[in-house]
VEXPA-762380 format. One record per residue: residue number from 0; residue in one letter; chain; x, y, z of N, C-alpha, C in turn. Coordinates in steps of 0.1 Angstrom, whole numbers. Layout:
// VEXPA-762380
    i  aa  ch    n.x    n.y    n.z   ca.x   ca.y   ca.z    c.x    c.y    c.z
  NUM   A   A      X      Y      Z      X      Y      Z      X      Y      Z
...
//
This chain:
// VEXPA-762380
    i  aa  ch    n.x    n.y    n.z   ca.x   ca.y   ca.z    c.x    c.y    c.z
    0   M   A   -112    105   -115   -118     94   -109   -109     83   -106
    1   I   A   -109     77    -95   -101     66    -90   -109     53    -89
    2   R   A   -107     41    -95   -117     30    -96   -108     19    -87
    3   L   A   -116     15    -76   -110      5    -68   -118     -8    -64
    4   H   A   -112    -19    -64   -120    -31    -62   -126    -30    -49
    5   Y   A   -139    -37    -47   -146    -39    -36   -156    -51    -38
    6   G   A   -151    -62    -31   -160    -74    -33   -159    -78    -46
    7   D   A   -171    -80    -52   -172    -83    -66   -177    -71    -76
    8   M   A   -174    -60    -71   -178    -49    -78   -165    -37    -78
    9   L   A   -168    -25    -83   -158    -15    -83   -164     -4    -79
   10   I   A   -155      4    -70   -159     18    -65   -150     29    -70
   11   D   A   -158     39    -74   -152     52    -80   -153     62    -69
   12   L   A   -140     69    -69   -138     79    -59   -132     91    -67
   13   A   A   -137    102    -64   -132    115    -70   -122    122    -60
   14   I   A   -111    122    -66    -99    130    -57    -92    137    -65
   15   P   A    -91    150    -62    -83    160    -71    -69    156    -73
   16   N   A    -63    158    -86    -50    154    -87    -40    162    -77
   17   A   A    -44    173    -75    -35    181    -64    -33    175    -51
   18   N   A    -44    167    -47    -43    159    -34    -38    146    -37
   19   L   A    -37    141    -47    -34    126    -49    -20    125    -51
   20   T   A    -13    119    -40      1    117    -40      6    106    -49
   21   R   A      0     94    -49      2     83    -58    -10     72    -56
   22   V   A    -10     65    -67    -20     54    -68    -11     41    -70
   23   I   A    -12     32    -59     -4     20    -62    -13      7    -63
   24   R   A     -9      0    -74    -16    -13    -76     -5    -23    -79
   25   P   A    -11    -36    -79      0    -48    -83      3    -47    -95
   26   F   A     14    -52    -99     20    -51   -113      9    -57   -122
   27   D   A      7    -50   -133     -2    -57   -143      3    -49   -158
   28   P   A     12    -58   -164     14    -53   -176      5    -51   -187
   29   P   A      3    -42   -197     -8    -41   -204    -10    -52   -215
   30   Q   A      1    -58   -219      3    -69   -225     12    -80   -223
   31   G   A      9    -91   -227     19   -102   -225     13   -115   -228
   32   P   A     18   -126   -224     14   -140   -226      1   -143   -218
   33   D   A     -6   -152   -223    -18   -155   -214    -14   -165   -204
   34   N   A    -22   -168   -194    -17   -178   -184    -12   -191   -187
   35   R   A    -17   -198   -197    -12   -210   -199      2   -209   -206
   36   T   A      4   -200   -214     17   -197   -222     27   -195   -209
   37   F   A     24   -188   -198     33   -187   -188     37   -200   -182
   38   I   A     27   -208   -180     30   -221   -173     37   -230   -183
   39   R   A     34   -231   -195     42   -239   -204     57   -234   -206
   40   R   A     59   -221   -204     71   -217   -204     79   -222   -191
   41   A   A     74   -219   -180     80   -224   -167     82   -240   -168
   42   L   A     75   -249   -175     78   -261   -175     87   -265   -185
   43   A   A     90   -257   -195    100   -259   -205    114   -256   -200
   44   V   A    118   -265   -189    131   -263   -184    135   -278   -180
   45   E   A    147   -277   -178    155   -293   -175    149   -297   -163
   46   S   A    144   -289   -151    142   -295   -142    128   -303   -142
   47   I   A    119   -299   -151    108   -309   -152    111   -325   -158
   48   E   A    121   -323   -167    123   -336   -172    130   -343   -160
   49   S   A    139   -338   -152    145   -346   -144    135   -351   -132
   50   F   A    124   -341   -130    112   -344   -119    105   -355   -125
   51   R   A    101   -356   -138     94   -366   -145     99   -381   -142
   52   T   A    113   -380   -144    120   -394   -142    120   -397   -127
   53   L   A    121   -387   -119    123   -390   -105    109   -395   -100
   54   V   A     98   -390   -104     85   -395    -98     78   -406   -106
   55   H   A     85   -411   -117     79   -422   -124     76   -433   -117
   56   S   A     63   -439   -118     61   -450   -110     61   -448    -95
   57   R   A     60   -436    -90     60   -434    -75     48   -426    -73
   58   N   A     45   -424    -60     34   -417    -53     38   -402    -52
   59   L   A     29   -394    -60     30   -380    -58     19   -373    -52
   60   L   A     22   -364    -44     13   -356    -37     13   -342    -40
   61   I   A      3   -336    -45      2   -322    -51     -6   -314    -41
   62   L   A      1   -304    -35     -5   -295    -23     -9   -283    -31
   63   T   A    -23   -279    -27    -30   -268    -34    -35   -258    -23
   64   A   A    -38   -247    -25    -44   -238    -15    -59   -241    -16
   65   D   A    -66   -235     -5    -80   -238     -5    -86   -225    -12
   66   A   A   -100   -224    -13   -108   -214    -21   -106   -200    -16
   67   T   A   -100   -197     -3    -98   -184      1    -87   -177     -7
   68   R   A    -79   -185    -15    -68   -180    -23    -72   -178    -37
   69   D   A    -65   -172    -47    -69   -167    -59    -62   -175    -72
   70   M   A    -55   -184    -68    -45   -190    -78    -54   -196    -88
   71   P   A    -48   -193   -101    -56   -196   -113    -56   -209   -118
   72   L   A    -60   -220   -109    -57   -233   -112    -65   -238   -127
   73   A   A    -74   -232   -131    -80   -237   -142    -72   -236   -153
   74   D   A    -63   -227   -153    -52   -225   -164    -40   -234   -161
   75   I   A    -37   -235   -148    -23   -242   -145    -25   -259   -147
   76   L   A    -38   -263   -142    -37   -277   -140    -36   -284   -155
   77   P   A    -45   -277   -164    -46   -287   -176    -30   -286   -182
   78   T   A    -20   -279   -181    -10   -278   -186      2   -285   -177
   79   L   A      0   -284   -165      9   -292   -154      5   -307   -152
   80   L   A     -8   -311   -154    -10   -324   -148     -7   -334   -158
   81   P   A     -5   -331   -172     -2   -343   -180     13   -346   -178
   82   Q   A     21   -339   -172     34   -342   -170     38   -354   -160
   83   F   A     26   -358   -150     27   -367   -142     20   -380   -145
   84   V   A     14   -383   -158      8   -394   -161     14   -406   -158
   85   G   A     26   -405   -157     37   -417   -155     38   -423   -141
   86   C   A     32   -413   -131     32   -417   -117     23   -428   -113
   87   H   A     30   -436   -103     20   -447    -97      8   -441    -93
   88   S   A      7   -432    -85     -5   -424    -80     -2   -408    -81
   89   V   A    -12   -401    -82    -11   -386    -79    -24   -383    -71
   90   R   A    -21   -377    -58    -31   -373    -52    -31   -358    -48
   91   F   A    -41   -352    -45    -41   -338    -42    -46   -336    -26
   92   L   A    -39   -327    -20    -42   -324     -7    -46   -309     -6
   93   M   A    -58   -303     -2    -60   -289     -2    -57   -285     13
   94   C   A    -46   -278     12    -40   -271     24    -49   -260     32
   95   T   A    -57   -264     39    -67   -254     44    -62   -248     59
   96   G   A    -51   -253     63    -45   -248     76    -56   -249     87
   97   T   A    -60   -238     92    -69   -237    103    -83   -233     99
   98   H   A    -84   -231     85    -97   -227     78   -107   -240     78
   99   S   A   -120   -238     79   -129   -248     77   -127   -256     65
  100   P   A   -124   -270     66   -120   -276     53   -135   -279     46
  101   D   A   -146   -281     52   -159   -285     45   -168   -274     39
  102   A   A   -158   -260     37   -167   -250     33   -172   -254     17
  103   P   A   -184   -246     15   -189   -250      1   -179   -246    -10
  104   Q   A   -173   -235     -7   -163   -232    -19   -151   -242    -20
  105   N   A   -148   -246     -8   -137   -258     -9   -140   -270    -16
  106   R   A   -156   -273    -14   -160   -286    -21   -161   -281    -36
  107   K   A   -165   -271    -39   -164   -265    -54   -151   -267    -60
  108   L   A   -140   -262    -54   -130   -263    -57   -124   -276    -60
  109   A   A   -127   -285    -50   -122   -298    -51   -130   -305    -64
  110   E   A   -142   -303    -67   -147   -309    -76   -140   -303    -92
  111   Q   A   -137   -291    -90   -129   -287   -102   -117   -292   -104
  112   I   A   -108   -296    -93    -96   -302    -95    -98   -317   -100
  113   Q   A   -107   -323    -94   -110   -337    -99   -114   -335   -113
  114   Q   A   -122   -328   -119   -125   -328   -132   -113   -325   -141
  115   L   A   -105   -315   -139    -92   -312   -145    -83   -323   -145
  116   A   A    -83   -329   -134    -72   -343   -133    -77   -354   -144
  117   I   A    -90   -355   -142    -96   -367   -152    -92   -362   -167
  118   A   A    -94   -350   -169    -94   -345   -184    -78   -347   -188
  119   A   A    -69   -346   -178    -55   -348   -180    -49   -360   -181
  120   G   A    -57   -371   -179    -52   -382   -180    -50   -391   -166
  121   L   A    -55   -385   -154    -52   -389   -141    -66   -394   -136
  122   P   A    -72   -403   -140    -86   -407   -137    -88   -411   -122
  123   D   A    -75   -418   -117    -77   -421   -102    -72   -414    -91
  124   S   A    -70   -400    -97    -67   -391    -85    -78   -387    -78
  125   T   A    -74   -384    -62    -83   -381    -54    -80   -367    -47
  126   V   A    -88   -360    -43    -86   -346    -36    -90   -347    -23
  127   A   A    -81   -346    -14    -86   -345      1    -84   -331      8
  128   M   A    -93   -330     17    -91   -316     24    -86   -316     38
  129   H   A    -75   -309     39    -71   -311     55    -79   -307     64
  130   D   A    -78   -314     75    -86   -309     88    -77   -308     98
  131   C   A    -74   -297    105    -65   -295    114    -69   -299    129
  132   N   A    -79   -305    131    -84   -312    141    -87   -326    140
  133   S   A    -83   -332    131    -84   -344    128    -78   -354    138
  134   P   A    -84   -365    143    -77   -373    152    -66   -384    146
  135   D   A    -65   -384    133    -55   -392    127    -43   -385    122
  136   L   A    -43   -372    126    -28   -365    125    -17   -373    132
  137   I   A     -5   -374    125      8   -381    130     16   -371    139
  138   D   A     19   -376    150     28   -368    159     43   -370    156
  139   A   A     50   -361    156     64   -364    154     75   -354    162
  140   G   A     71   -353    174     79   -342    181     77   -327    181
  141   Q   A     89   -321    182     86   -307    181    100   -300    176
  142   T   A     97   -288    172    110   -279    164    117   -275    176
  143   A   A    128   -267    171    137   -260    183    128   -248    189
  144   F   A    117   -243    183    110   -234    191    100   -239    200
  145   G   A     98   -252    201     89   -259    207     74   -261    200
  146   T   A     74   -259    189     62   -262    181     60   -275    178
  147   P   A     49   -282    183     43   -294    181     44   -300    167
  148   I   A     49   -310    163     50   -314    147     37   -325    147
  149   R   A     27   -322    143     16   -332    141     10   -329    128
  150   Y   A     11   -338    119      8   -336    105      0   -345     97
  151   N   A     -5   -343     87    -14   -350     79     -9   -362     73
  152   P   A    -14   -375     76     -6   -388     72     -5   -387     56
  153   L   A    -12   -380     48     -8   -380     34      5   -375     31
  154   L   A      9   -366     40     23   -362     37     34   -374     41
  155   R   A     31   -384     49     38   -395     52     40   -407     41
  156   D   A     27   -405     33     26   -418     23     31   -413     10
  157   A   A     33   -399      8     39   -396     -5     54   -398     -8
  158   D   A     58   -402    -20     72   -403    -24     80   -389    -27
  159   A   A     72   -381    -32     74   -366    -37     62   -358    -36
  160   F   A     66   -345    -37     57   -333    -33     58   -324    -47
  161   V   A     46   -319    -51     47   -306    -59     35   -298    -53
  162   V   A     41   -285    -51     33   -276    -44     29   -264    -55
  163   L   A     18   -261    -55     11   -249    -63     10   -236    -54
  164   S   A     19   -227    -56     18   -216    -47     19   -203    -53
  165   D   A     10   -194    -52      9   -181    -57     17   -172    -45
  166   I   A     27   -166    -51     35   -158    -41     31   -143    -41
  167   K   A     32   -140    -29     30   -125    -25     36   -123    -12
  168   C   A     37   -109     -7     43   -108      7     32   -111     15
  169   H   A     37   -118     29     29   -120     37     33   -113     51
  170   Y   A     23   -107     59     27    -97     69     37   -103     80
  171   F   A     35   -116     82     44   -121     94     53   -133     88
  172   A   A     48   -141     78     55   -153     71     65   -149     64
  173   G   A     67   -136     59     76   -132     50     70   -130     35
  174   Y   A     68   -142     30     59   -144     18     49   -156     19
  175   S   A     37   -155     12     30   -166      8     40   -175      1
  176   N   A     41   -189      3     54   -197     -2     50   -211     -1
  177   P   A     56   -220     -6     53   -234     -7     56   -240     10
  178   V   A     64   -234     18     65   -238     30     52   -240     39
  179   K   A     46   -226     35     31   -227     42     20   -236     39
  180   Y   A     22   -241     28     14   -253     24     15   -265     34
  181   F   A     28   -267     38     29   -278     48     26   -272     63
  182   V   A     32   -261     65     31   -256     81     25   -239     78
  183   P   A     14   -237     81      2   -245     87     -6   -253     81
  184   G   A     -5   -252     67    -14   -259     57    -21   -272     60
  185   A   A    -10   -280     64    -13   -297     63     -9   -301     79
  186   Y   A     -8   -291     89     -4   -296    102    -17   -293    111
  187   S   A    -14   -296    124    -25   -295    135    -26   -280    139
  188   F   A    -38   -279    145    -43   -265    152    -32   -262    161
  189   A   A    -27   -271    171    -15   -268    179     -4   -264    173
  190   T   A     -2   -271    162     10   -265    153      9   -252    150
  191   A   A      0   -248    144     -3   -234    139     -3   -225    150
  192   E   A    -10   -229    162    -11   -220    174      4   -215    177
  193   K   A     14   -227    181     26   -224    185     35   -215    176
  194   N   A     33   -220    162     41   -212    154     37   -198    152
  195   H   A     23   -196    151     19   -181    149     22   -174    163
  196   S   A     24   -180    172     29   -170    185     40   -162    181
  197   L   A     50   -166    171     62   -159    168     58   -148    160
  198   A   A     45   -145    155     40   -135    148     43   -122    158
  199   M   A     44   -124    171     45   -112    179     59   -107    179
  200   D   A     69   -114    174     81   -112    172     83   -101    160
  201   D   A     90    -89    162     90    -79    153     98    -85    139
  202   R   A    106    -94    141    115    -98    131    106   -107    121
  203   S   A     92   -112    125     86   -120    118     76   -110    110
  204   T   A     81   -105     99     75    -97     92     76   -100     75
  205   Y   A     70    -90     66     69    -94     53     83    -89     47
  206   G   A     85    -97     36     98    -95     27    111   -102     33
  207   V   A    108   -111     44    120   -115     50    116   -132     49
  208   H   A    126   -138     46    123   -156     46    136   -164     43
  209   P   A    137   -174     50    150   -183     51    154   -185     36
  210   W   A    147   -187     25    148   -188     12    152   -175      5
  211   H   A    151   -164      9    154   -153      2    170   -153     -3
  212   R   A    170   -148    -15    185   -149    -19    194   -137    -12
  213   D   A    187   -127     -6    195   -117      1    197   -123     15
  214   L   A    211   -124     18    213   -130     32    208   -120     42
  215   T   A    206   -110     40    202    -98     50    188   -100     54
  216   R   A    180   -108     44    167   -110     45    160   -123     47
  217   R   A    167   -129     57    165   -143     58    161   -145     74
  218   D   A    162   -137     83    160   -137     97    145   -135    101
  219   N   A    136   -146     98    123   -144    101    121   -156    110
  220   P   A    117   -154    124    117   -166    132    105   -174    130
  221   L   A     92   -170    127     82   -176    122     85   -184    110
  222   A   A     90   -179     99     92   -188     88    103   -198     90
  223   A   A    113   -194     99    121   -205    100    116   -218    107
  224   D   A    107   -214    118    100   -225    125     91   -234    115
  225   Q   A     83   -229    107     78   -235     96     87   -245     89
  226   L   A     97   -239     83    107   -246     75    113   -259     83
  227   E   A    116   -254     95    120   -268    102    111   -278    104
  228   A   A     96   -274    107     88   -284    106     84   -292     96
  229   M   A     86   -285     84     84   -292     70     95   -301     67
  230   T   A    108   -296     71    120   -304     68    120   -318     77
  231   R   A    115   -316     88    115   -328     98    107   -339     92
  232   I   A     95   -335     85     87   -346     79     90   -349     65
  233   V   A     96   -340     58    101   -342     42    112   -350     42
  234   G   A    121   -348     50    133   -354     50    140   -354     36
  235   D   A    144   -363     29    152   -362     18    143   -364      6
  236   R   A    130   -365      7    121   -367     -4    120   -352    -11
  237   P   A    118   -355    -25    119   -343    -33    108   -335    -32
  238   V   A    110   -320    -31     98   -311    -29    100   -302    -41
  239   F   A     91   -302    -52     92   -291    -62     80   -282    -61
  240   A   A     82   -272    -67     71   -261    -67     69   -255    -80
  241   L   A     56   -252    -83     54   -243    -95     48   -231    -88
  242   T   A     56   -221    -88     53   -207    -81     47   -197    -91
  243   T   A     38   -189    -89     31   -180    -95     33   -166    -91
  244   V   A     31   -155    -98     29   -142    -91     17   -138   -101
  245   S   A      3   -135    -96     -7   -130   -101    -14   -122    -96
  246   S   A    -23   -114   -104    -32   -104    -99    -44   -104   -108
  247   G   A    -55   -104   -100    -69   -106   -106    -71   -118   -117
  248   G   A    -64   -130   -110    -66   -141   -121    -54   -142   -130
  249   R   A    -47   -132   -132    -37   -130   -143    -23   -133   -138
  250   I   A    -17   -142   -145     -3   -145   -141      5   -136   -148
  251   Q   A     16   -131   -139     27   -124   -147     40   -131   -146
  252   F   A     40   -140   -136     53   -147   -135     50   -163   -131
  253   A   A     59   -172   -136     59   -185   -132     71   -191   -133
  254   A   A     74   -201   -124     86   -208   -125     84   -223   -117
  255   F   A     92   -231   -122     90   -247   -117    103   -253   -115
  256   G   A    106   -258   -104    119   -262    -98    118   -267    -84
  257   P   A    129   -271    -79    129   -275    -65    125   -262    -57
  258   A   A    118   -265    -45    109   -254    -39    116   -242    -35
  259   P   A    130   -244    -30    137   -232    -26    142   -223    -39
  260   Q   A    145   -229    -48    148   -221    -61    136   -214    -67
  261   A   A    126   -221    -69    114   -215    -76    108   -205    -67
  262   S   A    109   -207    -52    104   -196    -45    114   -185    -45
  263   A   A    127   -185    -43    136   -174    -44    133   -165    -58
  264   D   A    132   -174    -69    129   -167    -82    115   -158    -81
  265   A   A    105   -163    -74     93   -156    -73     95   -144    -62
  266   F   A    102   -146    -51    104   -136    -43    110   -123    -49
  267   N   A    122   -127    -58    126   -118    -65    117   -109    -74
  268   F   A    108   -115    -79     99   -108    -88     90   -100    -81
  269   V   A     84   -105    -70     77    -97    -61     84    -84    -56
  270   D   A     96    -86    -52    104    -75    -46    107    -65    -58
  271   Q   A    108    -69    -70    108    -59    -80     96    -52    -84
  272   H   A     85    -59    -84     74    -53    -89     62    -48    -81
  273   N   A     62    -57    -70     50    -52    -61     54    -49    -48
  274   A   A     67    -44    -46     72    -39    -33     77    -23    -36
  275   H   A     69    -14    -29     72     -1    -31     78      7    -19
  276   F   A     85     17    -20     90     25    -10     83     37    -11
  277   V   A     76     42      2     67     54      1     70     64     12
  278   E   A     67     74     11     67     85     21     54     87     28
  279   S   A     52     87     42     39     84     48     31     99     43
  280   T   A     19     98     42      9    110     40     -1    110     51
  281   D   A     -8    121     51    -19    123     62    -30    111     61
  282   R   A    -34    110     48    -45    102     46    -42     90     35
  283   L   A    -48     78     37    -47     66     31    -57     59     26
  284   I   A    -61     54     16    -71     46     11    -66     34      7
  285   V   A    -72     22     11    -68     10      9    -79      0      6
  286   S   A    -77     -7     -5    -87    -17     -9    -77    -33    -11
  287   P   A    -83    -41     -3    -75    -56     -4    -74    -60    -19
  288   G   A    -84    -55    -26    -83    -62    -40    -97    -69    -44
  289   G   A   -106    -68    -36   -117    -75    -41   -117    -89    -36
  290   L   A   -128    -96    -41   -127   -110    -36   -118   -118    -42
  291   P   A   -112   -129    -37   -115   -133    -22   -107   -127    -11
  292   N   A    -99   -115    -17    -91   -109     -5    -99   -101      3
  293   D   A   -111   -100      2   -119    -92     12   -131    -99     17
  294   I   A   -131   -113     16   -139   -121     20   -146   -118     34
  295   D   A   -137   -117     42   -141   -112     57   -130   -103     61
  296   L   A   -132    -98     76   -122    -91     80   -109    -96     86
  297   Y   A   -111   -108     90   -100   -115     94    -89   -117     83
  298   I   A    -93   -118     70    -85   -121     59    -79   -106     53
  299   A   A    -90    -97     53    -88    -86     47    -78    -76     56
  300   Q   A    -77    -80     67    -68    -72     77    -52    -71     72
  301   R   A    -48    -81     65    -35    -82     59    -32    -69     51
  302   A   A    -43    -65     44    -40    -55     34    -36    -42     42
  303   L   A    -40    -40     55    -37    -28     63    -22    -31     68
  304   E   A    -21    -41     73     -7    -45     77      6    -45     67
  305   L   A      1    -45     55     10    -45     44     13    -32     39
  306   T   A      4    -23     44      4     -9     36      5      1     47
  307   Q   A      2      0     59      0      9     69     14     21     71
  308   C   A     24     16     66     36     25     68     34     38     58
  309   A   A     23     37     50     21     49     41     12     59     48
  310   V   A      8     56     59      0     69     67      8     73     78
  311   A   A      8     83     81     17     91     91      8     90    105
  312   D   A     16     89    115      9     90    129     -1    101    131
  313   G   A    -12     98    135    -23    107    138    -32    108    124
  314   G   A    -28    101    114    -35    102    101    -49     93    101
  315   E   A    -55     92     91    -67     83     89    -64     75     75
  316   I   A    -71     63     77    -74     54     65    -87     51     63
  317   L   A    -91     51     50   -104     47     45   -103     34     40
  318   F   A   -109     22     45   -105      7     42   -118      3     35
  319   L   A   -116      0     22   -128     -4     13   -127    -19     13
  320   T   A   -135    -25     21   -136    -40     22   -149    -45     24
  321   A   A   -153    -53     14   -168    -57     14   -172    -67     26
  322   C   A   -163    -76     27   -164    -87     39   -178    -93     39
  323   P   A   -184    -99     27   -195   -105     28   -195   -118     39
  324   G   A   -185   -124     41   -184   -132     52   -183   -127     67
  325   G   A   -186   -115     68   -186   -109     80   -172   -107     87
  326   V   A   -170   -108    100   -157   -105    106   -148   -118    106
  327   G   A   -153   -129    102   -143   -140    102   -152   -154    104
  328   E   A   -144   -164    101   -151   -177    105   -152   -180    120
  329   P   A   -164   -186    123   -167   -189    138   -154   -190    147
  330   H   A   -145   -200    143   -138   -205    151   -126   -193    153
  331   T   A   -125   -184    145   -116   -172    150   -121   -162    158
  332   L   A   -132   -163    159   -140   -149    166   -136   -148    182
  333   K   A   -135   -157    189   -130   -155    203   -118   -147    204
  334   E   A   -107   -151    198    -95   -145    200    -90   -133    188
  335   F   A    -99   -134    179    -98   -122    169   -108   -112    171
  336   Y   A   -120   -113    166   -129   -101    167   -135    -98    182
  337   H   A   -138   -108    190   -142   -105    204   -129    -97    211
  338   R   A   -118   -103    209   -109    -97    217   -105    -81    212
  339   L   A   -108    -80    199   -108    -67    193   -117    -57    198
  340   T   A   -128    -62    204   -139    -53    210   -133    -49    225
  341   Q   A   -123    -55    231   -121    -49    242   -113    -36    242
  342   P   A   -113    -30    254   -105    -17    255    -92    -18    248
  343   L   A    -87     -8    242    -74     -8    235    -62    -11    244
  344   D   A    -62     -6    257    -55     -8    267    -52    -23    271
  345   A   A    -64    -28    272    -66    -43    275    -58    -53    265
  346   I   A    -61    -49    252    -58    -57    240    -42    -56    240
  347   L   A    -37    -45    243    -22    -44    241    -17    -50    253
  348   A   A    -22    -50    264    -17    -56    277    -18    -72    274
  349   S   A    -26    -78    266    -26    -92    266    -13    -98    260
  350   T   A     -5    -91    254      9    -98    250     15   -106    260
  351   G   A     13   -102    273     19   -108    284     11   -121    288
  352   R   A      1   -125    282     -6   -138    284      0   -148    276
  353   P   A     -5   -160    279     -1   -171    271     -8   -170    256
  354   Y   A      0   -172    246     -6   -169    234    -17   -179    229
  355   R   A    -29   -174    223    -39   -184    216    -38   -180    203
  356   L   A    -41   -191    194    -42   -188    179    -52   -177    174
  357   F   A    -48   -168    167    -54   -156    161    -52   -143    170
  358   A   A    -45   -146    182    -46   -134    192    -36   -123    188
  359   H   A    -28   -125    178    -20   -117    173    -26   -106    164
  360   K   A    -35   -109    160    -43   -100    151    -51    -88    156
  361   P   A    -58    -91    168    -62    -78    175    -50    -69    181
  362   V   A    -39    -77    186    -28    -67    191    -24    -59    178
  363   K   A    -20    -65    166    -15    -57    156    -25    -45    151
  364   F   A    -38    -50    152    -49    -40    148    -49    -29    160
  365   A   A    -49    -32    171    -48    -22    182    -37    -12    182
  366   R   A    -25    -18    179    -14     -8    177    -16      2    165
  367   M   A    -24     -2    154    -26      6    145    -36     16    148
  368   I   A    -46     11    153    -58     19    158    -50     31    167
  369   R   A    -44     28    178    -38     36    187    -30     48    183
  370   R   A    -21     44    171    -14     53    166    -20     64    153
  371   L   A    -31     60    150    -41     67    139    -51     75    148
  372   R   A    -56     85    140    -69     92    145    -81     85    142
  373   R   A    -81     78    132    -95     72    128    -91     61    117
  374   I   A    -97     50    117   -100     40    105   -112     39    101
  375   W   A   -117     45     89   -130     43     84   -132     30     76
  376   M   A   -144     22     77   -144     10     70   -156     13     62
  377   H   A   -156     11     49   -168      9     42   -169     -5     38
  378   S   A   -180    -13     43   -179    -25     44   -195    -32     45
  379   Q   A   -198    -45     42   -211    -51     45   -212    -55     57
  380   I   A   -203    -54     67   -203    -57     82   -212    -46     88
  381   P   A   -221    -51     97   -230    -40    102   -222    -30    111
  382   A   A   -227    -17    109   -220     -6    115   -218     -8    131
  383   D   A   -227    -15    138   -224    -16    151   -212    -24    154
  384   Q   A   -211    -37    145   -199    -44    148   -185    -38    146
  385   I   A   -186    -29    133   -176    -22    131   -172    -11    142
  386   A   A   -182     -5    148   -178      4    158   -174     -3    171
  387   A   A   -178    -15    172   -174    -21    187   -158    -25    186
  388   A   A   -154    -26    173   -140    -31    169   -131    -17    168
  389   H   A   -137     -4    175   -129      6    174   -125     13    161
  390   L   A   -133     11    152   -135     14    139   -147     24    135
  391   F   A   -146     31    124   -156     39    121   -162     37    108
  392   A   A   -176     31    109   -185     28     97   -186     41     87
  393   S   A   -187     36     74   -190     47     64   -197     40     55
  394   D   A   -210     44     52   -217     39     41   -216     47     28
  395   N   A   -208     58     28   -205     68     18   -191     70     15
  396   P   A   -180     63      9   -167     66     10   -163     80      2
  397   Q   A   -172     82     -6   -169     97    -11   -171    107     -1
  398   A   A   -179    106      7   -182    117     17   -169    117     28
  399   V   A   -164    104     30   -151    105     37   -141    113     31
  400   V   A   -139    110     19   -128    120     12   -132    131     11
  401   D   A   -144    135      8   -147    152      7   -147    156     20
  402   G   A   -149    148     31   -145    155     48   -132    158     48
  403   W   A   -123    149     43   -109    151     43   -105    165     37
  404   L   A   -111    167     25   -107    180     16   -114    190     22
  405   A   A   -123    190     27   -131    201     35   -122    206     47
  406   E   A   -117    196     54   -110    199     68    -94    206     64
  407   D   A    -89    200     51    -77    206     49    -76    204     32
  408   P   A    -79    216     25    -78    214     11    -66    210      6
  409   A   A    -54    212     14    -42    206      8    -39    194     13
  410   V   A    -46    185     18    -44    171     22    -38    164     13
  411   R   A    -29    156     18    -22    146      9    -27    131     10
  412   I   A    -30    126     -1    -38    112      0    -30    101     -9
  413   T   A    -27     90     -2    -23     80    -10    -33     71    -13
  414   V   A    -34     61    -25    -43     53    -26    -38     40    -30
  415   V   A    -41     27    -25    -38     14    -27    -48      6    -30
  416   D   A    -47     -1    -42    -56    -11    -46    -50    -21    -48
  417   G   A    -56    -35    -43    -52    -49    -47    -39    -49    -35
  418   A   A    -42    -44    -23    -31    -43    -13    -25    -56     -7
  419   N   A    -35    -67     -9    -31    -78     -4    -21    -88    -12
  420   K   A    -17    -81    -23     -6    -85    -33      6    -76    -33
  421   L   A      6    -66    -24     16    -56    -23     23    -56    -11
  422   A   A     34    -49    -10     42    -46      1     48    -31      3
  423   L   A     44    -24     12     50    -10     11     62     -7     23
  424   Y   A     71     -1     19     80      0     30     84     16     32
  425   P   A     88     20     44     91     35     44    104     37     37
  426   H   A    102     50     30    112     53     21    124     55     29
  427   P   A    135     51     23    148     53     32    151     69     33
  428   K   A    156     73     46    158     87     46    173     90     46
//
């Protein structure tokens, strides 16, 4: 019996051992320090002392993710925030990117951050939520790629920055990393749109970033554009980061230091523990890892992008993704879901048109759908909405597996749970 995450519950699937190629999950050692011990160890370095001196009596801005991410802030902030009691001011910016800033879960997270700041001795801290459509964004020209640089004024007012970044592979930005908290996290819709047009470049892929230690893994145009936009605004002001690698709210790695260094350390950990070389099989079962990684189809899709090399051309995927939020937030529907319901040929032909934000997602989805026989979805999304997107709804995932076994008793099945935290690569031949 194989147990996989689905929304806020677990699903059991019976798969004979003879048919099971492998089960891949995020790194999760059976024993080890608790979350706060990891953070204390990360801060027990020379860089925290130099940073405290650097920011003493100055204005510090802490950049955090919104509630669609699962960084365990309740364990991080009580240990981290007392380090900054000597600052003139400490403000928080929730880097929502193009997500809705005023979502109920974001307001709840902001309240939690505020309470933790007060408990840590920072009673005057404020928590702001970025709005990519705000009229108050500051214009600062454009990058070499032509990306407009329009950013949140809180970035202008800070003397120094700390980014709280949980690191995992990202299917076109290389990795989720501190740079993404600036771009697109705290920039305009137009900035995100132009930058994300580079997702159509095959070099913009996971496991590749300008801050990677391996020189052969730095050529990612989209990530390079993000870094240029960030650097143009930050200038010579210090940017430090607390990077973590976690799964299910449990931290396995933490580092604090200058953002490039702390990021490279985390990239190395991810590459060692959450990247896997695989041989493609006929059938693949994928779970993003439960909430919030399968809150909606827009977010859950990345699990397929990070793992699809594990299924052979003409094969099938069973996608276990609860999606209580439906197919995506309202502002994503036109270019993501509605475009995905068009004929596959029309979707693929749209790459020749001017790019609109989110339009890379249906193209990538269509390419996957075209090369496979079928993608089954077990989801809370209504069956007719699933079918309209060229996918196949299943209210009984075990029946899908049983169908595979009946069709071919020797079928080979690969299972991936927590796919949003993983990266699969084709096995070198």
